[in-house]
Z-matrix of the N, CA and C atoms (Angstrom, degrees):
N
C 1 1.443
C 2 1.529 1 107.76
N 3 1.333 2 115.45 1 138.93
C 4 1.447 3 119.14 2 174.55
C 5 1.520 4 109.47 3 -147.52
N 6 1.299 5 115.47 4 169.70
C 7 1.455 6 123.17 5 -173.48
C 8 1.527 7 109.89 6 -110.51
N 9 1.334 8 116.40 7 139.84
C 10 1.459 9 122.40 8 175.02
C 11 1.520 10 106.95 9 -118.41
N 12 1.315 11 116.38 10 122.25
C 13 1.460 12 121.70 11 178.24
C 14 1.525 13 108.92 12 -101.63
N 15 1.317 14 116.66 13 116.23
C 16 1.463 15 121.05 14 -179.97
C 17 1.525 16 109.87 15 -74.71
N 18 1.334 17 114.47 16 145.18
C 19 1.470 18 118.61 17 177.25
C 20 1.525 19 111.75 18 -112.99
N 21 1.327 20 116.56 19 3.23
C 22 1.453 21 120.81 20 176.85
C 23 1.512 22 114.68 21 87.64
N 24 1.333 23 118.18 22 -2.56
C 25 1.469 24 120.87 23 179.53
C 26 1.524 25 111.75 24 -100.77
N 27 1.324 26 118.02 25 4.41
C 28 1.461 27 122.16 26 -178.06
C 29 1.524 28 110.78 27 -65.83
N 30 1.328 29 114.85 28 139.90
C 31 1.463 30 120.33 29 173.02
C 32 1.529 31 106.94 30 -86.25
N 33 1.308 32 117.60 31 -178.33
C 34 1.457 33 120.24 32 179.09
C 35 1.526 34 108.47 33 -132.40
N 36 1.317 35 120.00 34 110.06
C 37 1.471 36 126.62 35 2.91
C 38 1.527 37 111.76 36 -76.47
N 39 1.329 38 114.22 37 164.98
C 40 1.461 39 120.34 38 178.29
C 41 1.517 40 109.29 39 -125.96
N 42 1.323 41 116.10 40 157.82
C 43 1.462 42 121.59 41 -176.63
C 44 1.525 43 110.44 42 -97.90
N 45 1.329 44 115.11 43 134.40
C 46 1.463 45 122.11 44 172.15
C 47 1.526 46 106.42 45 -107.98
N 48 1.304 47 116.71 46 122.75
C 49 1.463 48 121.83 47 178.30
C 50 1.521 49 110.15 48 -94.36
N 51 1.326 50 115.42 49 141.16
C 52 1.459 51 120.15 50 176.00
C 53 1.527 52 110.29 51 -71.79
N 54 1.317 53 116.98 52 151.65
C 55 1.472 54 119.50 53 174.82
C 56 1.528 55 112.19 54 -60.02
N 57 1.338 56 116.48 55 -31.37
C 58 1.476 57 122.70 56 176.71
C 59 1.525 58 107.29 57 -145.42
N 60 1.322 59 116.62 58 147.94
C 61 1.464 60 120.76 59 -179.66
C 62 1.525 61 110.62 60 -60.71
N 63 1.324 62 115.80 61 144.90
C 64 1.461 63 121.41 62 178.66
C 65 1.524 64 109.33 63 -92.02
N 66 1.318 65 116.38 64 163.22
C 67 1.463 66 121.72 65 -178.57
C 68 1.527 67 111.98 66 -73.81
N 69 1.351 68 117.39 67 -29.70
C 70 1.460 69 120.49 68 -179.12
C 71 1.527 70 109.20 69 -153.97
N 72 1.322 71 115.10 70 176.54
C 73 1.468 72 120.41 71 177.08
C 74 1.524 73 111.37 72 -98.12
N 75 1.305 74 117.39 73 15.23
C 76 1.454 75 122.77 74 179.53
C 77 1.533 76 109.56 75 -87.15
N 78 1.339 77 115.35 76 73.30
C 79 1.463 78 121.21 77 -179.11
C 80 1.519 79 110.43 78 -147.59
N 81 1.304 80 115.21 79 163.61
C 82 1.459 81 123.23 80 175.47
C 83 1.522 82 107.49 81 -118.39
N 84 1.337 83 116.92 82 143.78
C 85 1.465 84 121.20 83 -178.34
C 86 1.524 85 109.44 84 -124.34
N 87 1.332 86 115.48 85 137.45
C 88 1.461 87 121.78 86 172.00
C 89 1.525 88 107.13 87 -122.08
N 90 1.318 89 115.66 88 131.31
C 91 1.459 90 121.42 89 179.80
C 92 1.521 91 108.30 90 -118.09
N 93 1.323 92 116.34 91 127.97
C 94 1.454 93 121.94 92 -179.36
C 95 1.518 94 109.16 93 -125.69
N 96 1.324 95 116.72 94 133.83
C 97 1.455 96 121.21 95 174.51
C 98 1.516 97 107.20 96 -78.98
N 99 1.317 98 115.62 97 109.05
C 100 1.461 99 120.81 98 -177.65
C 101 1.518 100 110.60 99 -77.95
N 102 1.325 101 115.60 100 -45.91
C 103 1.452 102 119.15 101 -178.79
C 104 1.520 103 109.45 102 -148.76
N 105 1.340 104 116.95 103 118.38
C 106 1.462 105 117.83 104 172.85
C 107 1.521 106 109.50 105 -79.03
N 108 1.329 107 116.20 106 143.26
C 109 1.461 108 120.86 107 178.15
C 110 1.525 109 110.41 108 -65.62
N 111 1.311 110 116.37 109 -37.23
C 112 1.466 111 121.49 110 175.29
C 113 1.524 112 106.61 111 -113.30
N 114 1.291 113 117.32 112 -175.18
C 115 1.467 114 120.25 113 -179.83
C 116 1.516 115 112.05 114 -86.78
N 117 1.330 116 116.13 115 30.31
C 118 1.460 117 120.66 116 179.68
C 119 1.518 118 108.40 117 -103.99
N 120 1.330 119 116.80 118 110.68
C 121 1.453 120 120.69 119 176.51
C 122 1.519 121 108.79 120 -78.90
N 123 1.311 122 115.61 121 146.40
C 124 1.454 123 121.32 122 -177.31
C 125 1.523 124 109.62 123 -126.36
N 126 1.317 125 115.86 124 136.37
C 127 1.459 126 120.43 125 172.12
C 128 1.518 127 107.12 126 -85.40
N 129 1.310 128 116.76 127 128.48
C 130 1.459 129 122.64 128 -178.06
C 131 1.516 130 109.59 129 -117.32
N 132 1.328 131 116.43 130 139.89
C 133 1.460 132 120.22 131 175.44
C 134 1.524 133 109.59 132 -142.43
N 135 1.320 134 114.82 133 144.53
C 136 1.462 135 121.86 134 178.29
C 137 1.525 136 108.56 135 -84.71
N 138 1.314 137 116.84 136 134.07
C 139 1.459 138 121.97 137 176.19
C 140 1.527 139 106.85 138 -80.24
N 141 1.319 140 116.84 139 104.54
C 142 1.472 141 121.20 140 -171.05
C 143 1.525 142 113.00 141 -60.52
N 144 1.303 143 118.51 142 -29.10
C 145 1.467 144 120.88 143 -179.47
C 146 1.527 145 112.64 144 -79.85
N 147 1.326 146 117.18 145 -1.83
C 148 1.464 147 120.35 146 -176.41
C 149 1.533 148 113.68 147 -99.71
N 150 1.325 149 118.08 148 0.64
C 151 1.465 150 120.61 149 -175.70
C 152 1.526 151 111.16 150 -64.05
N 153 1.317 152 116.57 151 126.26
C 154 1.461 153 122.64 152 174.78
C 155 1.524 154 107.97 153 -133.26
N 156 1.317 155 116.50 154 175.72
C 157 1.472 156 118.67 155 177.37
C 158 1.525 157 111.04 156 -73.58
N 159 1.338 158 117.20 157 -14.34
C 160 1.461 159 120.83 158 -178.28
C 161 1.521 160 114.41 159 -101.86
N 162 1.328 161 117.70 160 -15.70
C 163 1.454 162 119.88 161 -178.79
C 164 1.507 163 112.62 162 166.19
N 165 1.322 164 116.24 163 -163.15
C 166 1.458 165 122.86 164 -175.60
C 167 1.522 166 108.50 165 -159.88
N 168 1.333 167 115.49 166 166.71
C 169 1.460 168 121.02 167 178.85
C 170 1.523 169 110.51 168 -102.95
N 171 1.332 170 114.61 169 147.77
C 172 1.462 171 122.46 170 177.83
C 173 1.523 172 108.62 171 -125.32
N 174 1.330 173 115.74 172 134.56
C 175 1.457 174 121.20 173 173.13
C 176 1.520 175 108.36 174 -103.27
N 177 1.324 176 115.70 175 143.91
C 178 1.456 177 121.48 176 -179.30
C 179 1.524 178 109.57 177 -125.79
N 180 1.325 179 116.34 178 146.33
C 181 1.463 180 120.95 179 179.00
C 182 1.522 181 111.99 180 -75.11
N 183 1.323 182 116.66 181 -14.00
C 184 1.469 183 122.06 182 177.66
C 185 1.527 184 107.78 183 -147.72
N 186 1.315 185 115.75 184 158.17
C 187 1.461 186 119.31 185 179.90
C 188 1.522 187 110.60 186 -61.09
N 189 1.344 188 115.07 187 140.47
C 190 1.455 189 118.77 188 174.10
C 191 1.519 190 108.99 189 -75.16
N 192 1.317 191 115.72 190 148.88
C 193 1.453 192 121.69 191 -179.73
C 194 1.517 193 109.69 192 -115.14
N 195 1.307 194 115.65 193 155.72
C 196 1.457 195 120.66 194 175.53
C 197 1.534 196 108.19 195 -57.14
N 198 1.308 197 116.54 196 123.33
C 199 1.461 198 121.48 197 -178.98
C 200 1.513 199 114.78 198 105.55
N 201 1.346 200 117.89 199 -12.25
C 202 1.467 201 119.06 200 173.99
C 203 1.525 202 108.28 201 -64.07
N 204 1.318 203 116.44 202 139.35
C 205 1.459 204 121.58 203 179.84
C 206 1.523 205 108.85 204 -121.29
N 207 1.336 206 115.55 205 126.47
C 208 1.457 207 121.96 206 177.80
C 209 1.518 208 108.70 207 -113.73
N 210 1.316 209 115.94 208 136.69
C 211 1.456 210 121.09 209 172.88
C 212 1.521 211 107.19 210 -101.85
N 213 1.336 212 115.39 211 129.52
C 214 1.457 213 122.38 212 -176.48
C 215 1.525 214 108.14 213 -112.43
N 216 1.329 215 116.30 214 121.28
C 217 1.454 216 121.46 215 176.94
C 218 1.536 217 107.75 216 -113.09
N 219 1.319 218 116.43 217 123.57
C 220 1.462 219 121.76 218 -178.83
C 221 1.529 220 108.66 219 -115.35
N 222 1.325 221 115.44 220 128.39
C 223 1.463 222 121.30 221 -179.47
C 224 1.522 223 109.26 222 -120.13
N 225 1.319 224 116.28 223 123.71
C 226 1.470 225 120.96 224 175.15
C 227 1.533 226 108.41 225 -70.18
N 228 1.318 227 115.74 226 139.82
C 229 1.461 228 120.66 227 -178.79
C 230 1.519 229 112.77 228 -99.14
N 231 1.311 230 117.54 229 5.31
C 232 1.462 231 119.93 230 178.86
C 233 1.504 232 111.24 231 -106.22
């Protein structure tokens, strides 16, 4: 599990890079909005075709703002 701090410059979708490269793309990702910077909740989803050993893409229902905090949980499927 790791934390992603948005700076408000993210495009939609945007790429989240892993702290270190993974051994394979055989993993599942869950993204949770821990704290919105404003009172705007956002639906987040991982773009399943974007999984790489270095990261993945996330789509958001609204633009991320500086201060939004996402918690990323990665589960190996092997």
